mmCIF entry with sequence, helices, sheets and N, C-alpha, C, O atoms, coordinates in Angstrom:
data_MODEL
# 
_entry.id   MODEL 
# 
_entity.id                         1 
_entity.type                       polymer 
_entity.pdbx_number_of_molecules   1 
# 
_entity_poly.entity_id                      1 
_entity_poly.type                           'polypeptide(L)' 
_entity_poly.nstd_linkage                   no 
_entity_poly.nstd_monomer                   no 
_entity_poly.pdbx_seq_one_letter_code       MTVALAAWLAVGVRMRAGRGWARTVLAIAGAGSLLFVATDLGMDGLWPGA 
_entity_poly.pdbx_seq_one_letter_code_can   MTVALAAWLAVGVRMRAGRGWARTVLAIAGAGSLLFVATDLGMDGLWPGA 
_entity_poly.pdbx_strand_id                 A 
# 
loop_
_entity_poly_seq.entity_id 
_entity_poly_seq.num 
_entity_poly_seq.mon_id 
_entity_poly_seq.hetero 
1 1  MET n 
1 2  THR n 
1 3  VAL n 
1 4  ALA n 
1 5  LEU n 
1 6  ALA n 
1 7  ALA n 
1 8  TRP n 
1 9  LEU n 
1 10 ALA n 
1 11 VAL n 
1 12 GLY n 
1 13 VAL n 
1 14 ARG n 
1 15 MET n 
1 16 ARG n 
1 17 ALA n 
1 18 GLY n 
1 19 ARG n 
1 20 GLY n 
1 21 TRP n 
1 22 ALA n 
1 23 ARG n 
1 24 THR n 
1 25 VAL n 
1 26 LEU n 
1 27 ALA n 
1 28 ILE n 
1 29 ALA n 
1 30 GLY n 
1 31 ALA n 
1 32 GLY n 
1 33 SER n 
1 34 LEU n 
1 35 LEU n 
1 36 PHE n 
1 37 VAL n 
1 38 ALA n 
1 39 THR n 
1 40 ASP n 
1 41 LEU n 
1 42 GLY n 
1 43 MET n 
1 44 ASP n 
1 45 GLY n 
1 46 LEU n 
1 47 TRP n 
1 48 PRO n 
1 49 GLY n 
1 50 ALA n 
# 
_struct_asym.id          A 
_struct_asym.entity_id   1 
# 
loop_
_struct_conf.conf_type_id 
_struct_conf.id 
_struct_conf.pdbx_PDB_helix_id 
_struct_conf.beg_label_comp_id 
_struct_conf.beg_label_asym_id 
_struct_conf.beg_label_seq_id 
_struct_conf.pdbx_beg_PDB_ins_code 
_struct_conf.end_label_comp_id 
_struct_conf.end_label_asym_id 
_struct_conf.end_label_seq_id 
_struct_conf.pdbx_end_PDB_ins_code 
_struct_conf.beg_auth_comp_id 
_struct_conf.beg_auth_asym_id 
_struct_conf.beg_auth_seq_id 
_struct_conf.end_auth_comp_id 
_struct_conf.end_auth_asym_id 
_struct_conf.end_auth_seq_id 
_struct_conf.pdbx_PDB_helix_class 
_struct_conf.details 
_struct_conf.pdbx_PDB_helix_length 
HELX_P HELX_P1 AA1 THR A 2  ? ARG A 16 ? THR A 2  ARG A 16 1 ? 15 
HELX_P HELX_P2 AA2 GLY A 20 ? ALA A 38 ? GLY A 20 ALA A 38 1 ? 19 
# 
_struct_conf_type.id          HELX_P 
_struct_conf_type.criteria    ? 
_struct_conf_type.reference   ? 
# 
loop_
_atom_site.group_PDB 
_atom_site.id 
_atom_site.type_symbol 
_atom_site.label_atom_id 
_atom_site.label_alt_id 
_atom_site.label_comp_id 
_atom_site.label_asym_id 
_atom_site.label_entity_id 
_atom_site.label_seq_id 
_atom_site.pdbx_PDB_ins_code 
_atom_site.Cartn_x 
_atom_site.Cartn_y 
_atom_site.Cartn_z 
_atom_site.occupancy 
_atom_site.B_iso_or_equiv 
_atom_site.pdbx_formal_charge 
_atom_site.auth_seq_id 
_atom_site.auth_comp_id 
_atom_site.auth_asym_id 
_atom_site.auth_atom_id 
_atom_site.pdbx_PDB_model_num 
ATOM 1   N N  . MET A 1 1  ? 130.181 83.355  117.477 1.00 0.00 ? 1  MET A N  1 
ATOM 2   C CA . MET A 1 1  ? 131.312 83.227  116.577 1.00 0.00 ? 1  MET A CA 1 
ATOM 3   C C  . MET A 1 1  ? 132.050 81.912  116.816 1.00 0.00 ? 1  MET A C  1 
ATOM 4   O O  . MET A 1 1  ? 132.447 81.237  115.866 1.00 0.00 ? 1  MET A O  1 
ATOM 5   N N  . THR A 1 2  ? 132.230 81.559  118.060 1.00 0.00 ? 2  THR A N  1 
ATOM 6   C CA . THR A 1 2  ? 132.928 80.324  118.398 1.00 0.00 ? 2  THR A CA 1 
ATOM 7   C C  . THR A 1 2  ? 132.128 79.099  117.935 1.00 0.00 ? 2  THR A C  1 
ATOM 8   O O  . THR A 1 2  ? 132.699 78.107  117.481 1.00 0.00 ? 2  THR A O  1 
ATOM 9   N N  . VAL A 1 3  ? 130.813 79.187  118.056 1.00 0.00 ? 3  VAL A N  1 
ATOM 10  C CA . VAL A 1 3  ? 129.958 78.073  117.630 1.00 0.00 ? 3  VAL A CA 1 
ATOM 11  C C  . VAL A 1 3  ? 130.051 77.891  116.115 1.00 0.00 ? 3  VAL A C  1 
ATOM 12  O O  . VAL A 1 3  ? 130.110 76.762  115.628 1.00 0.00 ? 3  VAL A O  1 
ATOM 13  N N  . ALA A 1 4  ? 130.062 78.994  115.374 1.00 0.00 ? 4  ALA A N  1 
ATOM 14  C CA . ALA A 1 4  ? 130.168 78.920  113.916 1.00 0.00 ? 4  ALA A CA 1 
ATOM 15  C C  . ALA A 1 4  ? 131.508 78.314  113.504 1.00 0.00 ? 4  ALA A C  1 
ATOM 16  O O  . ALA A 1 4  ? 131.560 77.491  112.590 1.00 0.00 ? 4  ALA A O  1 
ATOM 17  N N  . LEU A 1 5  ? 132.581 78.710  114.163 1.00 0.00 ? 5  LEU A N  1 
ATOM 18  C CA . LEU A 1 5  ? 133.893 78.154  113.855 1.00 0.00 ? 5  LEU A CA 1 
ATOM 19  C C  . LEU A 1 5  ? 133.930 76.653  114.159 1.00 0.00 ? 5  LEU A C  1 
ATOM 20  O O  . LEU A 1 5  ? 134.479 75.871  113.382 1.00 0.00 ? 5  LEU A O  1 
ATOM 21  N N  . ALA A 1 6  ? 133.353 76.265  115.274 1.00 0.00 ? 6  ALA A N  1 
ATOM 22  C CA . ALA A 1 6  ? 133.305 74.845  115.620 1.00 0.00 ? 6  ALA A CA 1 
ATOM 23  C C  . ALA A 1 6  ? 132.498 74.058  114.587 1.00 0.00 ? 6  ALA A C  1 
ATOM 24  O O  . ALA A 1 6  ? 132.856 72.929  114.253 1.00 0.00 ? 6  ALA A O  1 
ATOM 25  N N  . ALA A 1 7  ? 131.422 74.641  114.085 1.00 0.00 ? 7  ALA A N  1 
ATOM 26  C CA . ALA A 1 7  ? 130.613 73.967  113.067 1.00 0.00 ? 7  ALA A CA 1 
ATOM 27  C C  . ALA A 1 7  ? 131.407 73.802  111.776 1.00 0.00 ? 7  ALA A C  1 
ATOM 28  O O  . ALA A 1 7  ? 131.360 72.737  111.160 1.00 0.00 ? 7  ALA A O  1 
ATOM 29  N N  . TRP A 1 8  ? 132.140 74.841  111.351 1.00 0.00 ? 8  TRP A N  1 
ATOM 30  C CA . TRP A 1 8  ? 132.956 74.747  110.132 1.00 0.00 ? 8  TRP A CA 1 
ATOM 31  C C  . TRP A 1 8  ? 134.057 73.709  110.292 1.00 0.00 ? 8  TRP A C  1 
ATOM 32  O O  . TRP A 1 8  ? 134.347 72.957  109.362 1.00 0.00 ? 8  TRP A O  1 
ATOM 33  N N  . LEU A 1 9  ? 134.661 73.670  111.455 1.00 0.00 ? 9  LEU A N  1 
ATOM 34  C CA . LEU A 1 9  ? 135.697 72.670  111.696 1.00 0.00 ? 9  LEU A CA 1 
ATOM 35  C C  . LEU A 1 9  ? 135.117 71.258  111.662 1.00 0.00 ? 9  LEU A C  1 
ATOM 36  O O  . LEU A 1 9  ? 135.744 70.342  111.128 1.00 0.00 ? 9  LEU A O  1 
ATOM 37  N N  . ALA A 1 10 ? 133.919 71.077  112.231 1.00 0.00 ? 10 ALA A N  1 
ATOM 38  C CA . ALA A 1 10 ? 133.275 69.767  112.221 1.00 0.00 ? 10 ALA A CA 1 
ATOM 39  C C  . ALA A 1 10 ? 132.961 69.329  110.785 1.00 0.00 ? 10 ALA A C  1 
ATOM 40  O O  . ALA A 1 10 ? 133.164 68.168  110.431 1.00 0.00 ? 10 ALA A O  1 
ATOM 41  N N  . VAL A 1 11 ? 132.466 70.255  109.962 1.00 0.00 ? 11 VAL A N  1 
ATOM 42  C CA . VAL A 1 11 ? 132.184 69.930  108.566 1.00 0.00 ? 11 VAL A CA 1 
ATOM 43  C C  . VAL A 1 11 ? 133.486 69.615  107.831 1.00 0.00 ? 11 VAL A C  1 
ATOM 44  O O  . VAL A 1 11 ? 133.530 68.699  107.009 1.00 0.00 ? 11 VAL A O  1 
ATOM 45  N N  . GLY A 1 12 ? 134.547 70.373  108.125 1.00 0.00 ? 12 GLY A N  1 
ATOM 46  C CA . GLY A 1 12 ? 135.841 70.116  107.502 1.00 0.00 ? 12 GLY A CA 1 
ATOM 47  C C  . GLY A 1 12 ? 136.392 68.747  107.851 1.00 0.00 ? 12 GLY A C  1 
ATOM 48  O O  . GLY A 1 12 ? 136.960 68.069  106.996 1.00 0.00 ? 12 GLY A O  1 
ATOM 49  N N  . VAL A 1 13 ? 136.229 68.338  109.090 1.00 0.00 ? 13 VAL A N  1 
ATOM 50  C CA . VAL A 1 13 ? 136.686 67.012  109.517 1.00 0.00 ? 13 VAL A CA 1 
ATOM 51  C C  . VAL A 1 13 ? 135.890 65.930  108.800 1.00 0.00 ? 13 VAL A C  1 
ATOM 52  O O  . VAL A 1 13 ? 136.452 64.925  108.363 1.00 0.00 ? 13 VAL A O  1 
ATOM 53  N N  . ARG A 1 14 ? 134.583 66.135  108.679 1.00 0.00 ? 14 ARG A N  1 
ATOM 54  C CA . ARG A 1 14 ? 133.744 65.165  107.960 1.00 0.00 ? 14 ARG A CA 1 
ATOM 55  C C  . ARG A 1 14 ? 134.143 65.084  106.491 1.00 0.00 ? 14 ARG A C  1 
ATOM 56  O O  . ARG A 1 14 ? 134.121 64.006  105.896 1.00 0.00 ? 14 ARG A O  1 
ATOM 57  N N  . MET A 1 15 ? 134.509 66.229  105.903 1.00 0.00 ? 15 MET A N  1 
ATOM 58  C CA . MET A 1 15 ? 134.929 66.235  104.511 1.00 0.00 ? 15 MET A CA 1 
ATOM 59  C C  . MET A 1 15 ? 136.207 65.427  104.344 1.00 0.00 ? 15 MET A C  1 
ATOM 60  O O  . MET A 1 15 ? 136.330 64.642  103.404 1.00 0.00 ? 15 MET A O  1 
ATOM 61  N N  . ARG A 1 16 ? 137.157 65.618  105.252 1.00 0.00 ? 16 ARG A N  1 
ATOM 62  C CA . ARG A 1 16 ? 138.414 64.874  105.183 1.00 0.00 ? 16 ARG A CA 1 
ATOM 63  C C  . ARG A 1 16 ? 138.167 63.370  105.342 1.00 0.00 ? 16 ARG A C  1 
ATOM 64  O O  . ARG A 1 16 ? 138.936 62.555  104.833 1.00 0.00 ? 16 ARG A O  1 
ATOM 65  N N  . ALA A 1 17 ? 137.099 63.010  106.045 1.00 0.00 ? 17 ALA A N  1 
ATOM 66  C CA . ALA A 1 17 ? 136.761 61.599  106.224 1.00 0.00 ? 17 ALA A CA 1 
ATOM 67  C C  . ALA A 1 17 ? 136.069 61.019  104.989 1.00 0.00 ? 17 ALA A C  1 
ATOM 68  O O  . ALA A 1 17 ? 135.790 59.821  104.936 1.00 0.00 ? 17 ALA A O  1 
ATOM 69  N N  . GLY A 1 18 ? 135.793 61.867  104.001 1.00 0.00 ? 18 GLY A N  1 
ATOM 70  C CA . GLY A 1 18 ? 135.228 61.379  102.755 1.00 0.00 ? 18 GLY A CA 1 
ATOM 71  C C  . GLY A 1 18 ? 133.724 61.492  102.641 1.00 0.00 ? 18 GLY A C  1 
ATOM 72  O O  . GLY A 1 18 ? 133.124 60.860  101.771 1.00 0.00 ? 18 GLY A O  1 
ATOM 73  N N  . ARG A 1 19 ? 133.108 62.274  103.489 1.00 0.00 ? 19 ARG A N  1 
ATOM 74  C CA . ARG A 1 19 ? 131.653 62.445  103.426 1.00 0.00 ? 19 ARG A CA 1 
ATOM 75  C C  . ARG A 1 19 ? 131.298 63.375  102.271 1.00 0.00 ? 19 ARG A C  1 
ATOM 76  O O  . ARG A 1 19 ? 131.756 64.517  102.226 1.00 0.00 ? 19 ARG A O  1 
ATOM 77  N N  . GLY A 1 20 ? 130.492 62.893  101.351 1.00 0.00 ? 20 GLY A N  1 
ATOM 78  C CA . GLY A 1 20 ? 130.104 63.667  100.179 1.00 0.00 ? 20 GLY A CA 1 
ATOM 79  C C  . GLY A 1 20 ? 129.279 64.890  100.528 1.00 0.00 ? 20 GLY A C  1 
ATOM 80  O O  . GLY A 1 20 ? 129.439 65.941  99.908  1.00 0.00 ? 20 GLY A O  1 
ATOM 81  N N  . TRP A 1 21 ? 128.392 64.768  101.516 1.00 0.00 ? 21 TRP A N  1 
ATOM 82  C CA . TRP A 1 21 ? 127.542 65.900  101.868 1.00 0.00 ? 21 TRP A CA 1 
ATOM 83  C C  . TRP A 1 21 ? 128.369 67.057  102.413 1.00 0.00 ? 21 TRP A C  1 
ATOM 84  O O  . TRP A 1 21 ? 128.011 68.216  102.204 1.00 0.00 ? 21 TRP A O  1 
ATOM 85  N N  . ALA A 1 22 ? 129.461 66.768  103.105 1.00 0.00 ? 22 ALA A N  1 
ATOM 86  C CA . ALA A 1 22 ? 130.300 67.830  103.662 1.00 0.00 ? 22 ALA A CA 1 
ATOM 87  C C  . ALA A 1 22 ? 131.000 68.594  102.543 1.00 0.00 ? 22 ALA A C  1 
ATOM 88  O O  . ALA A 1 22 ? 131.158 69.812  102.626 1.00 0.00 ? 22 ALA A O  1 
ATOM 89  N N  . ARG A 1 23 ? 131.415 67.892  101.510 1.00 0.00 ? 23 ARG A N  1 
ATOM 90  C CA . ARG A 1 23 ? 132.016 68.565  100.357 1.00 0.00 ? 23 ARG A CA 1 
ATOM 91  C C  . ARG A 1 23 ? 131.013 69.498  99.701  1.00 0.00 ? 23 ARG A C  1 
ATOM 92  O O  . ARG A 1 23 ? 131.364 70.605  99.294  1.00 0.00 ? 23 ARG A O  1 
ATOM 93  N N  . THR A 1 24 ? 129.772 69.059  99.597  1.00 0.00 ? 24 THR A N  1 
ATOM 94  C CA . THR A 1 24 ? 128.719 69.879  99.000  1.00 0.00 ? 24 THR A CA 1 
ATOM 95  C C  . THR A 1 24 ? 128.453 71.116  99.843  1.00 0.00 ? 24 THR A C  1 
ATOM 96  O O  . THR A 1 24 ? 128.319 72.216  99.306  1.00 0.00 ? 24 THR A O  1 
ATOM 97  N N  . VAL A 1 25 ? 128.376 70.947  101.154 1.00 0.00 ? 25 VAL A N  1 
ATOM 98  C CA . VAL A 1 25 ? 128.134 72.080  102.061 1.00 0.00 ? 25 VAL A CA 1 
ATOM 99  C C  . VAL A 1 25 ? 129.248 73.118  101.918 1.00 0.00 ? 25 VAL A C  1 
ATOM 100 O O  . VAL A 1 25 ? 128.968 74.311  101.797 1.00 0.00 ? 25 VAL A O  1 
ATOM 101 N N  . LEU A 1 26 ? 130.486 72.682  101.930 1.00 0.00 ? 26 LEU A N  1 
ATOM 102 C CA . LEU A 1 26 ? 131.607 73.612  101.826 1.00 0.00 ? 26 LEU A CA 1 
ATOM 103 C C  . LEU A 1 26 ? 131.672 74.269  100.447 1.00 0.00 ? 26 LEU A C  1 
ATOM 104 O O  . LEU A 1 26 ? 132.034 75.441  100.341 1.00 0.00 ? 26 LEU A O  1 
ATOM 105 N N  . ALA A 1 27 ? 131.328 73.534  99.396  1.00 0.00 ? 27 ALA A N  1 
ATOM 106 C CA . ALA A 1 27 ? 131.321 74.112  98.055  1.00 0.00 ? 27 ALA A CA 1 
ATOM 107 C C  . ALA A 1 27 ? 130.243 75.177  97.918  1.00 0.00 ? 27 ALA A C  1 
ATOM 108 O O  . ALA A 1 27 ? 130.492 76.235  97.341  1.00 0.00 ? 27 ALA A O  1 
ATOM 109 N N  . ILE A 1 28 ? 129.063 74.916  98.434  1.00 0.00 ? 28 ILE A N  1 
ATOM 110 C CA . ILE A 1 28 ? 127.975 75.895  98.369  1.00 0.00 ? 28 ILE A CA 1 
ATOM 111 C C  . ILE A 1 28 ? 128.302 77.123  99.205  1.00 0.00 ? 28 ILE A C  1 
ATOM 112 O O  . ILE A 1 28 ? 128.049 78.249  98.777  1.00 0.00 ? 28 ILE A O  1 
ATOM 113 N N  . ALA A 1 29 ? 128.858 76.917  100.387 1.00 0.00 ? 29 ALA A N  1 
ATOM 114 C CA . ALA A 1 29 ? 129.231 78.052  101.241 1.00 0.00 ? 29 ALA A CA 1 
ATOM 115 C C  . ALA A 1 29 ? 130.330 78.886  100.588 1.00 0.00 ? 29 ALA A C  1 
ATOM 116 O O  . ALA A 1 29 ? 130.296 80.115  100.652 1.00 0.00 ? 29 ALA A O  1 
ATOM 117 N N  . GLY A 1 30 ? 131.299 78.230  99.964  1.00 0.00 ? 30 GLY A N  1 
ATOM 118 C CA . GLY A 1 30 ? 132.365 78.959  99.270  1.00 0.00 ? 30 GLY A CA 1 
ATOM 119 C C  . GLY A 1 30 ? 131.839 79.742  98.088  1.00 0.00 ? 30 GLY A C  1 
ATOM 120 O O  . GLY A 1 30 ? 132.235 80.889  97.881  1.00 0.00 ? 30 GLY A O  1 
ATOM 121 N N  . ALA A 1 31 ? 130.952 79.142  97.308  1.00 0.00 ? 31 ALA A N  1 
ATOM 122 C CA . ALA A 1 31 ? 130.356 79.845  96.168  1.00 0.00 ? 31 ALA A CA 1 
ATOM 123 C C  . ALA A 1 31 ? 129.516 81.026  96.642  1.00 0.00 ? 31 ALA A C  1 
ATOM 124 O O  . ALA A 1 31 ? 129.534 82.092  96.026  1.00 0.00 ? 31 ALA A O  1 
ATOM 125 N N  . GLY A 1 32 ? 128.790 80.839  97.722  1.00 0.00 ? 32 GLY A N  1 
ATOM 126 C CA . GLY A 1 32 ? 127.992 81.931  98.273  1.00 0.00 ? 32 GLY A CA 1 
ATOM 127 C C  . GLY A 1 32 ? 128.857 83.073  98.772  1.00 0.00 ? 32 GLY A C  1 
ATOM 128 O O  . GLY A 1 32 ? 128.518 84.243  98.597  1.00 0.00 ? 32 GLY A O  1 
ATOM 129 N N  . SER A 1 33 ? 129.967 82.732  99.389  1.00 0.00 ? 33 SER A N  1 
ATOM 130 C CA . SER A 1 33 ? 130.894 83.752  99.869  1.00 0.00 ? 33 SER A CA 1 
ATOM 131 C C  . SER A 1 33 ? 131.499 84.533  98.706  1.00 0.00 ? 33 SER A C  1 
ATOM 132 O O  . SER A 1 33 ? 131.603 85.758  98.760  1.00 0.00 ? 33 SER A O  1 
ATOM 133 N N  . LEU A 1 34 ? 131.896 83.818  97.658  1.00 0.00 ? 34 LEU A N  1 
ATOM 134 C CA . LEU A 1 34 ? 132.442 84.476  96.475  1.00 0.00 ? 34 LEU A CA 1 
ATOM 135 C C  . LEU A 1 34 ? 131.398 85.360  95.813  1.00 0.00 ? 34 LEU A C  1 
ATOM 136 O O  . LEU A 1 34 ? 131.707 86.478  95.403  1.00 0.00 ? 34 LEU A O  1 
ATOM 137 N N  . LEU A 1 35 ? 130.178 84.878  95.705  1.00 0.00 ? 35 LEU A N  1 
ATOM 138 C CA . LEU A 1 35 ? 129.089 85.662  95.130  1.00 0.00 ? 35 LEU A CA 1 
ATOM 139 C C  . LEU A 1 35 ? 128.834 86.914  95.957  1.00 0.00 ? 35 LEU A C  1 
ATOM 140 O O  . LEU A 1 35 ? 128.600 87.987  95.401  1.00 0.00 ? 35 LEU A O  1 
ATOM 141 N N  . PHE A 1 36 ? 128.874 86.789  97.260  1.00 0.00 ? 36 PHE A N  1 
ATOM 142 C CA . PHE A 1 36 ? 128.652 87.917  98.162  1.00 0.00 ? 36 PHE A CA 1 
ATOM 143 C C  . PHE A 1 36 ? 129.684 89.016  97.931  1.00 0.00 ? 36 PHE A C  1 
ATOM 144 O O  . PHE A 1 36 ? 129.333 90.195  97.893  1.00 0.00 ? 36 PHE A O  1 
ATOM 145 N N  . VAL A 1 37 ? 130.950 88.644  97.776  1.00 0.00 ? 37 VAL A N  1 
ATOM 146 C CA . VAL A 1 37 ? 132.025 89.613  97.575  1.00 0.00 ? 37 VAL A CA 1 
ATOM 147 C C  . VAL A 1 37 ? 132.020 90.152  96.147  1.00 0.00 ? 37 VAL A C  1 
ATOM 148 O O  . VAL A 1 37 ? 132.160 91.356  95.937  1.00 0.00 ? 37 VAL A O  1 
ATOM 149 N N  . ALA A 1 38 ? 131.860 89.269  95.171  1.00 0.00 ? 38 ALA A N  1 
ATOM 150 C CA . ALA A 1 38 ? 131.980 89.661  93.772  1.00 0.00 ? 38 ALA A CA 1 
ATOM 151 C C  . ALA A 1 38 ? 130.827 90.540  93.302  1.00 0.00 ? 38 ALA A C  1 
ATOM 152 O O  . ALA A 1 38 ? 131.021 91.385  92.428  1.00 0.00 ? 38 ALA A O  1 
ATOM 153 N N  . THR A 1 39 ? 129.640 90.361  93.857  1.00 0.00 ? 39 THR A N  1 
ATOM 154 C CA . THR A 1 39 ? 128.489 91.134  93.391  1.00 0.00 ? 39 THR A CA 1 
ATOM 155 C C  . THR A 1 39 ? 128.183 92.314  94.296  1.00 0.00 ? 39 THR A C  1 
ATOM 156 O O  . THR A 1 39 ? 127.174 92.991  94.104  1.00 0.00 ? 39 THR A O  1 
ATOM 157 N N  . ASP A 1 40 ? 129.022 92.569  95.262  1.00 0.00 ? 40 ASP A N  1 
ATOM 158 C CA . ASP A 1 40 ? 128.866 93.703  96.167  1.00 0.00 ? 40 ASP A CA 1 
ATOM 159 C C  . ASP A 1 40 ? 127.568 93.643  96.969  1.00 0.00 ? 40 ASP A C  1 
ATOM 160 O O  . ASP A 1 40 ? 126.967 94.677  97.261  1.00 0.00 ? 40 ASP A O  1 
ATOM 161 N N  . LEU A 1 41 ? 127.139 92.435  97.322  1.00 0.00 ? 41 LEU A N  1 
ATOM 162 C CA . LEU A 1 41 ? 125.960 92.314  98.159  1.00 0.00 ? 41 LEU A CA 1 
ATOM 163 C C  . LEU A 1 41 ? 126.230 92.838  99.572  1.00 0.00 ? 41 LEU A C  1 
ATOM 164 O O  . LEU A 1 41 ? 125.300 93.139  100.321 1.00 0.00 ? 41 LEU A O  1 
ATOM 165 N N  . GLY A 1 42 ? 127.517 92.943  99.924  1.00 0.00 ? 42 GLY A N  1 
ATOM 166 C CA . GLY A 1 42 ? 127.859 93.464  101.235 1.00 0.00 ? 42 GLY A CA 1 
ATOM 167 C C  . GLY A 1 42 ? 127.774 94.968  101.316 1.00 0.00 ? 42 GLY A C  1 
ATOM 168 O O  . GLY A 1 42 ? 127.843 95.531  102.408 1.00 0.00 ? 42 GLY A O  1 
ATOM 169 N N  . MET A 1 43 ? 127.623 95.647  100.163 1.00 0.00 ? 43 MET A N  1 
ATOM 170 C CA . MET A 1 43 ? 127.477 97.095  100.076 1.00 0.00 ? 43 MET A CA 1 
ATOM 171 C C  . MET A 1 43 ? 128.694 97.860  100.562 1.00 0.00 ? 43 MET A C  1 
ATOM 172 O O  . MET A 1 43 ? 128.603 99.062  100.814 1.00 0.00 ? 43 MET A O  1 
ATOM 173 N N  . ASP A 1 44 ? 129.840 97.184  100.702 1.00 0.00 ? 44 ASP A N  1 
ATOM 174 C CA . ASP A 1 44 ? 131.055 97.839  101.174 1.00 0.00 ? 44 ASP A CA 1 
ATOM 175 C C  . ASP A 1 44 ? 132.124 97.936  100.105 1.00 0.00 ? 44 ASP A C  1 
ATOM 176 O O  . ASP A 1 44 ? 133.233 98.378  100.403 1.00 0.00 ? 44 ASP A O  1 
ATOM 177 N N  . GLY A 1 45 ? 131.848 97.553  98.903  1.00 0.00 ? 45 GLY A N  1 
ATOM 178 C CA . GLY A 1 45 ? 132.893 97.451  97.914  1.00 0.00 ? 45 GLY A CA 1 
ATOM 179 C C  . GLY A 1 45 ? 133.557 96.108  98.050  1.00 0.00 ? 45 GLY A C  1 
ATOM 180 O O  . GLY A 1 45 ? 133.030 95.220  98.719  1.00 0.00 ? 45 GLY A O  1 
ATOM 181 N N  . LEU A 1 46 ? 134.707 95.943  97.425  1.00 0.00 ? 46 LEU A N  1 
ATOM 182 C CA . LEU A 1 46 ? 135.396 94.662  97.493  1.00 0.00 ? 46 LEU A CA 1 
ATOM 183 C C  . LEU A 1 46 ? 136.023 94.413  98.845  1.00 0.00 ? 46 LEU A C  1 
ATOM 184 O O  . LEU A 1 46 ? 136.070 93.273  99.308  1.00 0.00 ? 46 LEU A O  1 
ATOM 185 N N  . TRP A 1 47 ? 136.506 95.462  99.483  1.00 0.00 ? 47 TRP A N  1 
ATOM 186 C CA . TRP A 1 47 ? 137.118 95.326  100.802 1.00 0.00 ? 47 TRP A CA 1 
ATOM 187 C C  . TRP A 1 47 ? 136.582 96.432  101.688 1.00 0.00 ? 47 TRP A C  1 
ATOM 188 O O  . TRP A 1 47 ? 136.305 97.530  101.205 1.00 0.00 ? 47 TRP A O  1 
ATOM 189 N N  . PRO A 1 48 ? 136.432 96.164  102.965 1.00 0.00 ? 48 PRO A N  1 
ATOM 190 C CA . PRO A 1 48 ? 135.987 97.222  103.878 1.00 0.00 ? 48 PRO A CA 1 
ATOM 191 C C  . PRO A 1 48 ? 136.957 98.413  103.836 1.00 0.00 ? 48 PRO A C  1 
ATOM 192 O O  . PRO A 1 48 ? 138.173 98.228  103.884 1.00 0.00 ? 48 PRO A O  1 
ATOM 193 N N  . GLY A 1 49 ? 136.436 99.581  103.750 1.00 0.00 ? 49 GLY A N  1 
ATOM 194 C CA . GLY A 1 49 ? 137.259 100.778 103.712 1.00 0.00 ? 49 GLY A CA 1 
ATOM 195 C C  . GLY A 1 49 ? 137.737 101.137 102.313 1.00 0.00 ? 49 GLY A C  1 
ATOM 196 O O  . GLY A 1 49 ? 138.472 102.111 102.148 1.00 0.00 ? 49 GLY A O  1 
ATOM 197 N N  . ALA A 1 50 ? 137.334 100.366 101.299 1.00 0.00 ? 50 ALA A N  1 
ATOM 198 C CA . ALA A 1 50 ? 137.768 100.649 99.933  1.00 0.00 ? 50 ALA A CA 1 
ATOM 199 C C  . ALA A 1 50 ? 137.027 101.835 99.355  1.00 0.00 ? 50 ALA A C  1 
ATOM 200 O O  . ALA A 1 50 ? 137.268 102.214 98.208  1.00 0.00 ? 50 ALA A O  1 
# 
């Protein structure tokens, strides 16, 4: 978990520095996260315990 957070922070820092690839990575990850929640791929409903 800590490694994943460090990786996201590193990509975020690169994005703030103006790296185009970092913006693409974060956009794809955000779209994937939204798709995961919106289409119920998590099989838990919209929120855990819902």
